[in-house]
Backbone of each chain as nested JSON, in Angstrom:
{
  "chains": [
    {"id": "A", "residues": [
      {"number": 1, "name": "MET", "atoms": {"N": [105.4, 136.023, 102.372], "CA": [104.323, 135.294, 101.599], "C": [103.205, 135.895, 101.477]}},
      {"number": 2, "name": "ILE", "atoms": {"N": [103.361, 136.09, 99.362], "CA": [102.206, 136.698, 99.117], "C": [100.94, 136.361, 98.994]}},
      {"number": 3, "name": "ALA", "atoms": {"N": [100.911, 135.141, 98.299], "CA": [99.81, 133.935, 98.238], "C": [100.054, 132.869, 97.946]}},
      {"number": 4, "name": "SER", "atoms": {"N": [99.633, 131.549, 97.97], "CA": [99.991, 130.635, 97.64], "C": [99.316, 129.35, 97.396]}},
      {"number": 5, "name": "ALA", "atoms": {"N": [99.133, 128.51, 96.713], "CA": [98.337, 127.375, 96.368], "C": [99.298, 125.545, 96.288]}},
      {"number": 6, "name": "LEU", "atoms": {"N": [99.306, 125.385, 97.457], "CA": [99.82, 123.894, 97.82], "C": [99.225, 122.92, 98.186]}},
      {"number": 7, "name": "PRO", "atoms": {"N": [99.717, 121.686, 97.914], "CA": [98.897, 120.424, 98.123], "C": [98.663, 120.419, 99.612]}},
      {"number": 8, "name": "THR", "atoms": {"N": [97.624, 119.785, 99.836], "CA": [97.272, 119.05, 101.472], "C": [98.714, 119.046, 102.007]}},
      {"number": 9, "name": "GLY", "atoms": {"N": [99.167, 119.229, 103.364], "CA": [99.961, 118.5, 104.024], "C": [101.144, 119.538, 103.945]}},
      {"number": 10, "name": "VAL", "atoms": {"N": [101.209, 120.499, 103.01], "CA": [102.35, 121.268, 102.589], "C": [102.571, 122.653, 103.2]}},
      {"number": 11, "name": "ASP", "atoms": {"N": [103.082, 123.011, 104.377], "CA": [102.735, 123.934, 104.918], "C": [103.362, 125.498, 104.295]}},
      {"number": 12, "name": "GLU", "atoms": {"N": [103.035, 126.424, 104.287], "CA": [103.005, 127.317, 103.669], "C": [104.05, 128.196, 104.618]}},
      {"number": 13, "name": "ASP", "atoms": {"N": [104.508, 128.239, 105.83], "CA": [105.61, 128.675, 106.095], "C": [106.989, 127.921, 106.38]}},
      {"number": 14, "name": "ARG", "atoms": {"N": [106.765, 126.621, 106.234], "CA": [107.846, 125.719, 105.592], "C": [108.654, 126.045, 104.302]}},
      {"number": 15, "name": "VAL", "atoms": {"N": [107.583, 126.406, 103.319], "CA": [108.093, 126.764, 102.28], "C": [108.446, 128.159, 101.838]}},
      {"number": 16, "name": "GLY", "atoms": {"N": [107.93, 128.898, 102.543], "CA": [108.528, 130.303, 102.768], "C": [109.716, 130.589, 102.991]}},
      {"number": 17, "name": "ALA", "atoms": {"N": [110.338, 129.539, 104.771], "CA": [111.55, 129.605, 105.483], "C": [112.516, 128.704, 104.313]}},
      {"number": 18, "name": "MET", "atoms": {"N": [112.09, 128.101, 103.641], "CA": [113.193, 127.577, 102.98], "C": [113.376, 128.133, 101.457]}},
      {"number": 19, "name": "SER", "atoms": {"N": [112.331, 128.871, 101.306], "CA": [112.462, 129.893, 100.252], "C": [113.644, 130.795, 100.496]}},
      {"number": 20, "name": "ALA", "atoms": {"N": [113.434, 131.429, 101.385], "CA": [114.207, 132.262, 101.735], "C": [115.712, 131.81, 102.064]}},
      {"number": 21, "name": "ALA", "atoms": {"N": [115.816, 131.028, 102.858], "CA": [116.667, 130.493, 102.91], "C": [117.841, 129.853, 101.537]}},
      {"number": 22, "name": "LEU", "atoms": {"N": [117.009, 129.212, 100.814], "CA": [118.192, 129.373, 99.784], "C": [117.9, 130.701, 98.746]}},
      {"number": 23, "name": "LEU", "atoms": {"N": [117.239, 131.37, 98.776], "CA": [117.732, 132.794, 98.401], "C": [118.901, 133.477, 98.841]}},
      {"number": 24, "name": "SER", "atoms": {"N": [118.851, 133.701, 100.078], "CA": [120.054, 134.168, 100.978], "C": [121.551, 133.579, 100.18]}},
      {"number": 25, "name": "LEU", "atoms": {"N": [121.568, 131.955, 99.907], "CA": [122.297, 131.323, 100.212], "C": [123.018, 131.521, 98.824]}},
      {"number": 26, "name": "GLY", "atoms": {"N": [121.904, 131.246, 97.915], "CA": [122.245, 131.178, 96.606], "C": [122.576, 132.401, 96.097]}},
      {"number": 27, "name": "ASP", "atoms": {"N": [122.491, 133.812, 96.322], "CA": [122.681, 134.918, 96.482], "C": [123.806, 135.056, 96.53]}},
      {"number": 28, "name": "ARG", "atoms": {"N": [124.54, 134.715, 97.947], "CA": [125.637, 134.567, 98.144], "C": [126.934, 133.955, 97.401]}},
      {"number": 29, "name": "ALA", "atoms": {"N": [126.187, 132.775, 97.045], "CA": [127.045, 131.736, 96.137], "C": [127.29, 132.784, 94.583]}},
      {"number": 30, "name": "GLY", "atoms": {"N": [126.038, 133.21, 93.844], "CA": [126.136, 133.574, 92.89], "C": [127.277, 134.573, 93.062]}},
      {"number": 31, "name": "ARG", "atoms": {"N": [127.453, 135.653, 94.064], "CA": [128.36, 136.403, 94.296], "C": [129.328, 135.87, 94.37]}},
      {"number": 32, "name": "GLU", "atoms": {"N": [130.069, 135.356, 94.921], "CA": [131.111, 134.808, 95.739], "C": [131.687, 133.791, 94.268]}},
      {"number": 33, "name": "LEU", "atoms": {"N": [130.499, 133.273, 93.652], "CA": [131.327, 132.661, 92.379], "C": [131.31, 133.384, 90.614]}},
      {"number": 34, "name": "ALA", "atoms": {"N": [130.946, 134.812, 91.298], "CA": [130.907, 135.821, 89.893], "C": [129.675, 135.282, 88.803]}},
      {"number": 35, "name": "ARG", "atoms": {"N": [128.546, 134.421, 89.264], "CA": [127.478, 134.626, 88.837], "C": [126.499, 135.681, 88.615]}},
      {"number": 36, "name": "GLY", "atoms": {"N": [126.859, 136.673, 89.039], "CA": [125.855, 138.119, 89.137], "C": [124.727, 137.914, 90.069]}},
      {"number": 37, "name": "SER", "atoms": {"N": [123.933, 138.731, 89.675], "CA": [122.571, 138.459, 90.247], "C": [121.522, 137.299, 90.23]}},
      {"number": 38, "name": "ILE", "atoms": {"N": [120.906, 136.548, 90.911], "CA": [120.341, 135.158, 90.758], "C": [119.339, 135.561, 89.881]}},
      {"number": 39, "name": "ASP", "atoms": {"N": [118.58, 134.974, 89.028], "CA": [117.618, 134.751, 88.368], "C": [116.582, 133.764, 88.688]}},
      {"number": 40, "name": "ARG", "atoms": {"N": [117.275, 132.115, 88.646], "CA": [116.473, 131.165, 89.338], "C": [117.415, 130.106, 90.038]}},
      {"number": 41, "name": "ILE", "atoms": {"N": [116.916, 129.809, 91.045], "CA": [117.831, 128.728, 91.659], "C": [116.401, 127.064, 91.465]}},
      {"number": 42, "name": "MET", "atoms": {"N": [117.004, 126.231, 91.021], "CA": [116.191, 124.984, 91.327], "C": [117.258, 123.584, 92.002]}},
      {"number": 43, "name": "ILE", "atoms": {"N": [115.839, 122.982, 92.491], "CA": [116.676, 121.952, 93.276], "C": [115.515, 121.023, 92.894]}},
      {"number": 44, "name": "GLN", "atoms": {"N": [116.765, 119.696, 92.187], "CA": [115.996, 118.372, 91.921], "C": [116.119, 117.344, 92.346]}},
      {"number": 45, "name": "GLY", "atoms": {"N": [114.896, 117.099, 93.283], "CA": [115.006, 115.659, 93.855], "C": [114.023, 114.62, 93.236]}},
      {"number": 46, "name": "GLU", "atoms": {"N": [114.492, 113.311, 93.76], "CA": [114.327, 111.935, 93.071], "C": [112.305, 112.249, 93.365]}},
      {"number": 47, "name": "LYS", "atoms": {"N": [111.96, 112.724, 93.95], "CA": [110.321, 113.096, 94.118], "C": [109.853, 114.31, 93.482]}},
      {"number": 48, "name": "GLY", "atoms": {"N": [110.694, 115.194, 93.003], "CA": [110.16, 116.297, 92.051], "C": [111.323, 117.48, 91.996]}},
      {"number": 49, "name": "TYR", "atoms": {"N": [111.047, 119.028, 91.628], "CA": [111.434, 119.695, 91.65], "C": [111.221, 121.009, 92.535]}},
      {"number": 50, "name": "VAL", "atoms": {"N": [112.252, 121.668, 93.441], "CA": [111.449, 123.126, 93.715], "C": [112.113, 124.15, 92.549]}},
      {"number": 51, "name": "ILE", "atoms": {"N": [111.693, 125.098, 92.24], "CA": [112.521, 126.109, 91.511], "C": [111.785, 127.566, 92.152]}},
      {"number": 52, "name": "MET", "atoms": {"N": [112.507, 128.579, 92.356], "CA": [112.314, 129.964, 92.383], "C": [113.049, 130.796, 91.567]}},
      {"number": 53, "name": "THR", "atoms": {"N": [112.357, 131.66, 91.354], "CA": [112.463, 132.779, 90.099], "C": [112.064, 133.986, 90.313]}},
      {"number": 54, "name": "SER", "atoms": {"N": [113.293, 135.018, 90.401], "CA": [112.764, 136.44, 90.729], "C": [111.748, 137.148, 90.267]}},
      {"number": 55, "name": "SER", "atoms": {"N": [111.061, 137.796, 90.342], "CA": [109.737, 138.268, 89.647], "C": [109.519, 139.792, 90.033]}},
      {"number": 56, "name": "GLY", "atoms": {"N": [110.334, 140.402, 88.721], "CA": [110.465, 141.811, 89.154], "C": [111.43, 141.836, 90.253]}},
      {"number": 57, "name": "GLU", "atoms": {"N": [111.971, 143.33, 90.994], "CA": [112.815, 143.684, 91.791], "C": [112.209, 142.891, 93.796]}},
      {"number": 58, "name": "GLU", "atoms": {"N": [111.019, 143.0, 93.648], "CA": [110.757, 142.435, 95.06], "C": [110.083, 141.13, 95.051]}},
      {"number": 59, "name": "ALA", "atoms": {"N": [109.958, 140.629, 94.035], "CA": [108.905, 139.289, 94.721], "C": [109.878, 137.987, 93.908]}},
      {"number": 60, "name": "VAL", "atoms": {"N": [109.502, 137.277, 94.62], "CA": [110.005, 135.601, 94.254], "C": [108.839, 134.699, 93.879]}},
      {"number": 61, "name": "LEU", "atoms": {"N": [109.329, 134.004, 92.974], "CA": [108.101, 133.231, 92.515], "C": [108.251, 131.489, 92.677]}},
      {"number": 62, "name": "THR", "atoms": {"N": [107.985, 130.98, 93.78], "CA": [108.144, 129.532, 93.854], "C": [107.587, 128.451, 93.653]}},
      {"number": 63, "name": "ILE", "atoms": {"N": [108.135, 127.628, 93.036], "CA": [106.871, 126.407, 92.364], "C": [107.434, 125.2, 92.916]}},
      {"number": 64, "name": "MET", "atoms": {"N": [107.019, 123.989, 92.825], "CA": [107.157, 122.787, 92.963], "C": [106.37, 122.002, 92.033]}},
      {"number": 65, "name": "ALA", "atoms": {"N": [107.23, 121.188, 91.439], "CA": [106.773, 119.944, 90.432], "C": [107.13, 118.701, 90.605]}},
      {"number": 66, "name": "LYS", "atoms": {"N": [106.08, 117.881, 89.719], "CA": [106.476, 116.524, 89.919], "C": [107.661, 115.812, 89.363]}},
      {"number": 67, "name": "PRO", "atoms": {"N": [108.296, 115.142, 89.452], "CA": [109.57, 114.248, 88.882], "C": [109.489, 114.322, 87.504]}},
      {"number": 68, "name": "ASN", "atoms": {"N": [108.389, 113.675, 86.971], "CA": [108.211, 113.628, 85.719], "C": [107.442, 114.851, 84.589]}},
      {"number": 69, "name": "ALA", "atoms": {"N": [107.488, 116.09, 85.549], "CA": [107.197, 117.096, 84.827], "C": [108.379, 117.506, 83.69]}},
      {"number": 70, "name": "LYS", "atoms": {"N": [108.067, 118.432, 82.524], "CA": [108.98, 118.191, 81.384], "C": [109.698, 119.857, 81.936]}},
      {"number": 71, "name": "LEU", "atoms": {"N": [111.07, 119.834, 81.966], "CA": [111.276, 121.323, 82.662], "C": [111.443, 122.579, 81.347]}},
      {"number": 72, "name": "GLY", "atoms": {"N": [111.418, 121.648, 79.701], "CA": [111.088, 123.436, 79.37], "C": [109.714, 123.884, 79.33]}},
      {"number": 73, "name": "LEU", "atoms": {"N": [108.933, 123.033, 79.129], "CA": [107.8, 123.264, 79.952], "C": [107.047, 124.094, 81.058]}},
      {"number": 74, "name": "ILE", "atoms": {"N": [107.745, 123.883, 82.162], "CA": [107.932, 124.312, 83.27], "C": [108.367, 125.949, 83.281]}},
      {"number": 75, "name": "PHE", "atoms": {"N": [110.037, 126.132, 82.728], "CA": [110.549, 127.125, 82.503], "C": [109.303, 128.29, 81.583]}},
      {"number": 76, "name": "LEU", "atoms": {"N": [108.911, 127.995, 80.723], "CA": [108.083, 128.641, 79.967], "C": [106.781, 128.938, 80.511]}},
      {"number": 77, "name": "ASP", "atoms": {"N": [106.284, 128.472, 81.424], "CA": [105.516, 128.979, 82.472], "C": [105.689, 129.758, 83.265]}},
      {"number": 78, "name": "ILE", "atoms": {"N": [106.54, 129.218, 83.563], "CA": [107.481, 130.153, 84.875], "C": [107.659, 131.581, 84.421]}},
      {"number": 79, "name": "LYS", "atoms": {"N": [107.851, 131.853, 83.326], "CA": [108.611, 132.944, 82.525], "C": [107.145, 133.769, 82.525]}},
      {"number": 80, "name": "ARG", "atoms": {"N": [106.597, 133.098, 81.953], "CA": [105.014, 133.966, 81.394], "C": [104.528, 134.334, 82.816]}},
      {"number": 81, "name": "ALA", "atoms": {"N": [104.392, 133.335, 84.348], "CA": [103.715, 133.742, 85.216], "C": [104.467, 135.104, 86.025]}},
      {"number": 82, "name": "SER", "atoms": {"N": [105.906, 134.752, 85.761], "CA": [106.331, 135.772, 86.443], "C": [106.408, 137.124, 85.647]}},
      {"number": 83, "name": "GLU", "atoms": {"N": [106.429, 137.064, 84.691], "CA": [105.865, 138.499, 84.272], "C": [104.683, 138.932, 84.247]}},
      {"number": 84, "name": "ALA", "atoms": {"N": [103.764, 138.237, 84.217], "CA": [102.604, 138.542, 84.758], "C": [102.569, 139.288, 86.269]}},
      {"number": 85, "name": "LEU", "atoms": {"N": [103.383, 138.746, 87.116], "CA": [103.661, 139.113, 88.473], "C": [103.949, 140.11, 88.58]}},
      {"number": 86, "name": "ALA", "atoms": {"N": [105.465, 140.229, 87.905], "CA": [106.217, 141.65, 88.134], "C": [105.462, 142.89, 87.778]}},
      {"number": 87, "name": "LYS", "atoms": {"N": [104.135, 142.644, 86.776], "CA": [103.172, 144.034, 86.177], "C": [102.651, 144.485, 87.559]}},
      {"number": 88, "name": "LEU", "atoms": {"N": [102.272, 143.357, 88.043], "CA": [100.748, 143.242, 89.469], "C": [101.6, 143.831, 90.665]}},
      {"number": 89, "name": "ILE", "atoms": {"N": [103.019, 143.562, 90.637], "CA": [103.719, 144.532, 91.789], "C": [103.976, 145.577, 91.917]}}
    ]},
    {"id": "B", "residues": [
      {"number": 1, "name": "MET", "atoms": {"N": [137.657, 118.421, 98.222], "CA": [137.454, 118.816, 96.736], "C": [138.717, 117.669, 96.455]}},
      {"number": 2, "name": "ILE", "atoms": {"N": [138.029, 116.871, 95.457], "CA": [138.637, 115.597, 94.601], "C": [139.977, 116.352, 93.534]}},
      {"number": 3, "name": "ALA", "atoms": {"N": [139.236, 116.949, 92.953], "CA": [140.012, 117.585, 91.782], "C": [139.096, 118.922, 91.264]}},
      {"number": 4, "name": "SER", "atoms": {"N": [139.935, 119.534, 90.587], "CA": [139.152, 121.155, 90.074], "C": [139.805, 121.591, 88.551]}},
      {"number": 5, "name": "ALA", "atoms": {"N": [139.204, 122.305, 87.274], "CA": [139.637, 122.368, 86.453], "C": [139.138, 123.87, 86.248]}},
      {"number": 6, "name": "LEU", "atoms": {"N": [139.35, 125.063, 87.081], "CA": [138.635, 126.2, 87.205], "C": [139.356, 127.664, 86.556]}},
      {"number": 7, "name": "PRO", "atoms": {"N": [138.625, 128.88, 86.141], "CA": [138.874, 129.741, 85.587], "C": [140.132, 130.573, 86.542]}},
      {"number": 8, "name": "THR", "atoms": {"N": [141.211, 131.273, 85.617], "CA": [141.822, 131.991, 86.325], "C": [141.058, 133.159, 87.58]}},
      {"number": 9, "name": "GLY", "atoms": {"N": [141.681, 133.091, 88.866], "CA": [140.811, 134.351, 89.859], "C": [139.408, 133.45, 90.508]}},
      {"number": 10, "name": "VAL", "atoms": {"N": [139.156, 132.397, 90.126], "CA": [138.294, 131.837, 91.082], "C": [138.783, 130.704, 92.143]}},
      {"number": 11, "name": "ASP", "atoms": {"N": [138.673, 130.842, 92.911], "CA": [139.274, 130.253, 94.117], "C": [138.376, 128.602, 94.76]}},
      {"number": 12, "name": "GLU", "atoms": {"N": [139.602, 127.558, 94.523], "CA": [138.699, 126.389, 94.636], "C": [138.267, 126.263, 95.783]}},
      {"number": 13, "name": "ASP", "atoms": {"N": [138.802, 126.933, 97.231], "CA": [138.39, 127.085, 98.425], "C": [137.003, 127.269, 98.448]}},
      {"number": 14, "name": "ARG", "atoms": {"N": [136.627, 128.365, 97.682], "CA": [135.207, 129.299, 97.772], "C": [134.476, 128.73, 96.892]}},
      {"number": 15, "name": "VAL", "atoms": {"N": [134.497, 127.365, 95.746], "CA": [133.702, 126.843, 95.305], "C": [133.227, 125.714, 95.874]}},
      {"number": 16, "name": "GLY", "atoms": {"N": [134.033, 125.153, 96.93], "CA": [134.304, 124.12, 97.736], "C": [133.195, 124.47, 99.045]}},
      {"number": 17, "name": "ALA", "atoms": {"N": [133.432, 125.361, 99.213], "CA": [132.759, 126.097, 100.431], "C": [131.177, 126.185, 100.255]}},
      {"number": 18, "name": "MET", "atoms": {"N": [131.343, 127.218, 99.072], "CA": [129.683, 127.364, 98.294], "C": [129.123, 126.014, 97.943]}},
      {"number": 19, "name": "SER", "atoms": {"N": [129.577, 124.94, 97.29], "CA": [129.222, 123.714, 97.265], "C": [128.777, 123.153, 98.514]}},
      {"number": 20, "name": "ALA", "atoms": {"N": [129.289, 123.418, 99.541], "CA": [128.84, 122.546, 100.637], "C": [127.862, 122.782, 101.235]}},
      {"number": 21, "name": "ALA", "atoms": {"N": [127.923, 124.379, 101.205], "CA": [126.663, 124.92, 101.835], "C": [125.509, 124.913, 101.272]}},
      {"number": 22, "name": "LEU", "atoms": {"N": [125.324, 125.046, 99.983], "CA": [124.429, 124.857, 99.043], "C": [123.421, 123.427, 99.158]}},
      {"number": 23, "name": "LEU", "atoms": {"N": [124.818, 122.353, 99.348], "CA": [124.249, 121.102, 99.131], "C": [123.127, 120.897, 100.542]}},
      {"number": 24, "name": "SER", "atoms": {"N": [124.316, 121.328, 101.321], "CA": [123.705, 121.17, 102.697], "C": [122.19, 121.466, 103.059]}},
      {"number": 25, "name": "LEU", "atoms": {"N": [121.996, 122.871, 102.757], "CA": [120.604, 123.329, 102.763], "C": [119.597, 122.769, 101.617]}},
      {"number": 26, "name": "GLY", "atoms": {"N": [120.319, 122.749, 100.282], "CA": [119.496, 121.965, 99.512], "C": [118.93, 120.491, 99.88]}},
      {"number": 27, "name": "ASP", "atoms": {"N": [119.883, 119.709, 100.258], "CA": [119.747, 118.722, 101.371], "C": [117.759, 118.592, 102.263]}},
      {"number": 28, "name": "ARG", "atoms": {"N": [118.732, 119.548, 102.992], "CA": [117.523, 119.794, 104.015], "C": [115.895, 120.451, 103.413]}},
      {"number": 29, "name": "ALA", "atoms": {"N": [116.128, 121.12, 102.234], "CA": [115.274, 121.655, 101.722], "C": [113.993, 120.469, 101.107]}},
      {"number": 30, "name": "GLY", "atoms": {"N": [114.539, 119.576, 99.943], "CA": [114.447, 118.737, 100.06], "C": [113.483, 118.079, 100.586]}},
      {"number": 31, "name": "ARG", "atoms": {"N": [114.202, 117.434, 101.714], "CA": [113.4, 116.52, 102.707], "C": [112.074, 117.249, 103.156]}},
      {"number": 32, "name": "GLU", "atoms": {"N": [112.265, 118.832, 103.402], "CA": [111.296, 119.431, 104.269], "C": [109.971, 119.629, 103.244]}},
      {"number": 33, "name": "LEU", "atoms": {"N": [110.594, 119.587, 101.882], "CA": [109.047, 120.169, 100.749], "C": [108.961, 118.783, 99.873]}},
      {"number": 34, "name": "ALA", "atoms": {"N": [109.595, 117.444, 100.695], "CA": [108.885, 115.956, 100.489], "C": [109.241, 115.729, 98.698]}},
      {"number": 35, "name": "ARG", "atoms": {"N": [110.577, 116.566, 98.438], "CA": [111.113, 116.296, 97.012], "C": [112.207, 114.839, 97.064]}},
      {"number": 36, "name": "GLY", "atoms": {"N": [112.301, 114.55, 98.213], "CA": [113.154, 113.424, 98.513], "C": [114.678, 113.908, 98.141]}},
      {"number": 37, "name": "SER", "atoms": {"N": [115.526, 112.81, 98.032], "CA": [116.905, 112.97, 97.99], "C": [117.32, 113.69, 96.97]}},
      {"number": 38, "name": "ILE", "atoms": {"N": [118.307, 114.703, 96.982], "CA": [118.47, 115.818, 95.939], "C": [119.642, 115.178, 94.847]}},
      {"number": 39, "name": "ASP", "atoms": {"N": [119.134, 115.187, 93.799], "CA": [119.834, 114.962, 92.463], "C": [120.848, 115.952, 92.205]}},
      {"number": 40, "name": "ARG", "atoms": {"N": [120.139, 116.939, 91.553], "CA": [120.769, 118.422, 91.442], "C": [120.171, 119.698, 92.143]}},
      {"number": 41, "name": "ILE", "atoms": {"N": [121.35, 120.361, 92.081], "CA": [121.253, 121.891, 92.615], "C": [121.358, 122.823, 91.585]}},
      {"number": 42, "name": "MET", "atoms": {"N": [120.603, 123.678, 90.729], "CA": [120.918, 124.676, 89.464], "C": [120.801, 126.112, 90.156]}},
      {"number": 43, "name": "ILE", "atoms": {"N": [122.104, 127.01, 89.98], "CA": [121.932, 128.639, 90.109], "C": [121.674, 128.947, 89.126]}},
      {"number": 44, "name": "GLN", "atoms": {"N": [120.893, 129.826, 88.445], "CA": [121.117, 130.615, 87.253], "C": [121.303, 132.294, 87.268]}},
      {"number": 45, "name": "GLY", "atoms": {"N": [122.287, 132.433, 87.185], "CA": [122.618, 134.42, 87.615], "C": [122.671, 134.753, 86.032]}},
      {"number": 46, "name": "GLU", "atoms": {"N": [122.724, 136.298, 86.205], "CA": [122.647, 136.914, 85.169], "C": [123.853, 136.612, 84.394]}},
      {"number": 47, "name": "LYS", "atoms": {"N": [125.41, 136.078, 84.673], "CA": [126.507, 136.116, 84.568], "C": [126.928, 134.295, 84.24]}},
      {"number": 48, "name": "GLY", "atoms": {"N": [125.876, 133.816, 84.568], "CA": [125.928, 132.512, 84.17], "C": [125.048, 131.198, 85.117]}},
      {"number": 49, "name": "TYR", "atoms": {"N": [125.795, 129.941, 84.924], "CA": [125.325, 128.502, 85.692], "C": [126.131, 128.162, 86.826]}},
      {"number": 50, "name": "VAL", "atoms": {"N": [125.566, 127.972, 87.867], "CA": [126.522, 126.811, 88.75], "C": [125.337, 125.824, 88.863]}},
      {"number": 51, "name": "ILE", "atoms": {"N": [125.865, 124.581, 88.858], "CA": [125.231, 123.354, 88.817], "C": [125.676, 122.472, 89.328]}},
      {"number": 52, "name": "MET", "atoms": {"N": [125.354, 121.517, 90.516], "CA": [125.517, 121.141, 91.317], "C": [124.865, 119.213, 91.037]}},
      {"number": 53, "name": "THR", "atoms": {"N": [125.677, 118.407, 91.203], "CA": [125.128, 116.803, 90.63], "C": [126.023, 115.827, 91.498]}},
      {"number": 54, "name": "SER", "atoms": {"N": [125.052, 115.152, 92.011], "CA": [125.271, 113.939, 93.067], "C": [125.892, 113.151, 91.532]}},
      {"number": 55, "name": "SER", "atoms": {"N": [127.265, 112.485, 91.949], "CA": [127.857, 111.54, 91.661], "C": [128.308, 110.177, 92.483]}},
      {"number": 56, "name": "GLY", "atoms": {"N": [127.11, 109.264, 92.369], "CA": [127.53, 107.971, 92.992], "C": [127.119, 108.471, 94.404]}},
      {"number": 57, "name": "GLU", "atoms": {"N": [127.48, 107.794, 95.791], "CA": [126.658, 107.691, 96.643], "C": [127.929, 109.116, 97.668]}},
      {"number": 58, "name": "GLU", "atoms": {"N": [128.951, 109.389, 97.271], "CA": [129.74, 109.829, 98.126], "C": [130.463, 111.197, 97.378]}},
      {"number": 59, "name": "ALA", "atoms": {"N": [130.314, 111.368, 95.805], "CA": [131.142, 112.793, 95.501], "C": [129.8, 113.177, 94.824]}},
      {"number": 60, "name": "VAL", "atoms": {"N": [130.171, 115.228, 94.635], "CA": [129.544, 115.699, 93.821], "C": [130.123, 116.553, 93.118]}},
      {"number": 61, "name": "LEU", "atoms": {"N": [129.556, 116.404, 91.491], "CA": [129.768, 117.428, 90.359], "C": [129.56, 118.718, 90.544]}},
      {"number": 62, "name": "THR", "atoms": {"N": [130.519, 119.809, 90.449], "CA": [130.219, 121.042, 90.522], "C": [130.455, 121.863, 89.092]}},
      {"number": 63, "name": "ILE", "atoms": {"N": [129.708, 122.548, 88.269], "CA": [130.07, 122.794, 87.044], "C": [129.977, 124.045, 86.884]}},
      {"number": 64, "name": "MET", "atoms": {"N": [130.496, 125.52, 86.424], "CA": [130.081, 126.754, 86.308], "C": [130.151, 126.971, 84.894]}},
      {"number": 65, "name": "ALA", "atoms": {"N": [128.847, 127.45, 83.935], "CA": [128.872, 128.059, 82.4], "C": [128.484, 129.226, 82.562]}},
      {"number": 66, "name": "LYS", "atoms": {"N": [128.767, 129.366, 81.265], "CA": [128.396, 131.214, 80.656], "C": [126.747, 131.209, 80.382]}},
      {"number": 67, "name": "PRO", "atoms": {"N": [126.346, 132.277, 80.61], "CA": [124.732, 132.756, 80.62], "C": [124.392, 132.058, 79.243]}},
      {"number": 68, "name": "ASN", "atoms": {"N": [125.017, 131.978, 78.163], "CA": [124.937, 131.87, 76.673], "C": [125.07, 130.1, 76.59]}},
      {"number": 69, "name": "ALA", "atoms": {"N": [125.185, 129.3, 77.79], "CA": [125.42, 128.066, 77.4], "C": [123.921, 127.23, 77.234]}},
      {"number": 70, "name": "LYS", "atoms": {"N": [123.678, 126.419, 76.658], "CA": [122.715, 125.849, 76.379], "C": [122.445, 124.681, 77.277]}},
      {"number": 71, "name": "LEU", "atoms": {"N": [121.19, 124.346, 77.69], "CA": [120.972, 123.839, 79.554], "C": [121.28, 122.193, 79.101]}},
      {"number": 72, "name": "GLY", "atoms": {"N": [120.031, 122.463, 77.921], "CA": [120.123, 120.717, 77.534], "C": [121.313, 119.861, 77.651]}},
      {"number": 73, "name": "LEU", "atoms": {"N": [122.191, 120.575, 76.694], "CA": [123.568, 120.067, 76.531], "C": [124.81, 120.063, 77.461]}},
      {"number": 74, "name": "ILE", "atoms": {"N": [124.325, 121.284, 78.533], "CA": [125.215, 120.789, 79.885], "C": [124.46, 119.414, 80.597]}},
      {"number": 75, "name": "PHE", "atoms": {"N": [123.445, 119.54, 80.493], "CA": [122.596, 118.596, 81.334], "C": [123.277, 117.488, 81.021]}},
      {"number": 76, "name": "LEU", "atoms": {"N": [123.339, 117.168, 79.52], "CA": [123.918, 115.722, 79.173], "C": [125.097, 115.862, 79.48]}},
      {"number": 77, "name": "ASP", "atoms": {"N": [126.091, 116.645, 79.138], "CA": [127.616, 116.608, 79.445], "C": [127.684, 116.131, 81.145]}},
      {"number": 78, "name": "ILE", "atoms": {"N": [127.281, 116.375, 81.992], "CA": [127.048, 116.308, 83.533], "C": [126.735, 115.266, 83.494]}},
      {"number": 79, "name": "LYS", "atoms": {"N": [125.502, 114.708, 83.137], "CA": [125.082, 113.101, 83.012], "C": [126.143, 112.075, 82.902]}},
      {"number": 80, "name": "ARG", "atoms": {"N": [127.049, 112.557, 81.536], "CA": [127.875, 111.539, 81.349], "C": [129.026, 111.458, 82.098]}},
      {"number": 81, "name": "ALA", "atoms": {"N": [129.583, 112.892, 82.773], "CA": [130.634, 112.835, 83.707], "C": [130.35, 112.031, 84.66]}},
      {"number": 82, "name": "SER", "atoms": {"N": [128.963, 112.518, 85.344], "CA": [128.97, 111.663, 86.714], "C": [129.072, 110.48, 86.777]}},
      {"number": 83, "name": "GLU", "atoms": {"N": [128.448, 109.795, 85.462], "CA": [128.173, 108.922, 85.522], "C": [129.68, 108.061, 85.056]}},
      {"number": 84, "name": "ALA", "atoms": {"N": [130.493, 108.756, 84.772], "CA": [131.888, 107.998, 84.522], "C": [132.786, 108.089, 85.816]}},
      {"number": 85, "name": "LEU", "atoms": {"N": [132.39, 109.279, 86.551], "CA": [133.078, 109.433, 87.46], "C": [132.615, 108.586, 88.783]}},
      {"number": 86, "name": "ALA", "atoms": {"N": [131.141, 108.316, 89.233], "CA": [130.708, 107.615, 89.818], "C": [131.222, 105.86, 89.871]}},
      {"number": 87, "name": "LYS", "atoms": {"N": [132.011, 105.921, 88.55], "CA": [132.338, 104.573, 88.421], "C": [134.034, 104.154, 89.082]}},
      {"number": 88, "name": "LEU", "atoms": {"N": [134.597, 105.614, 88.942], "CA": [135.865, 105.842, 89.411], "C": [136.464, 105.482, 90.976]}},
      {"number": 89, "name": "ILE", "atoms": {"N": [135.097, 106.16, 91.39], "CA": [135.088, 106.691, 93.047], "C": [134.948, 105.232, 93.942]}}
    ]}
  ]
}
C-alpha cells in the first residue's frame, strides 16, 4: 500500500489484501482466456463499485465508489489519476 | 456450465473454472469492502473484456468481447440477455 484515502471503518490492510488477490486471479484469468495483460478489474455490487486500474508498470490504483456514481466519469477520473501517478512512480 | 458459444480454441472448462474462481473471490471482496452482493465483475485486458453478470439467483452469464467493443452497448445487451435468461431458469 503506497497511500490511501478511505472512509472510516474501511481497513487499509483489508483493501490491500483484496486488491492483491483479485489482481492475481484477474491476471491469471486474463492469460487463460487470451485477454492479454490486465488494464482494469471492476466489481459492481449492489452497494457500489470497486475498480482496480494498473498505473504504470509497478503500481495499481484501487478506487471504491457509490452505486449511483456515473461509470463514464469515474473511468475518466481514474485515467487522469492513473497517468499522473505513473509519472510520479 | 449450462450452455456456451465460444470461439474456436477457447476451452469451455477453462472459462467455467475462471468464472467460478473470479465469482467466488469477487463475492468475498464485495463483502469485505462493504459493496454488498455482486451484480457484475469485469476484467479489461489489452486484448479484450471478460464480463460476468448474475442472472437471477442461480445463474451467471459470462461474456467475452474484443477490446474495440463499446462498453455501453455490451452492458445493454448483457442486461437484456440476463433478464431473458433469468425468466427461463
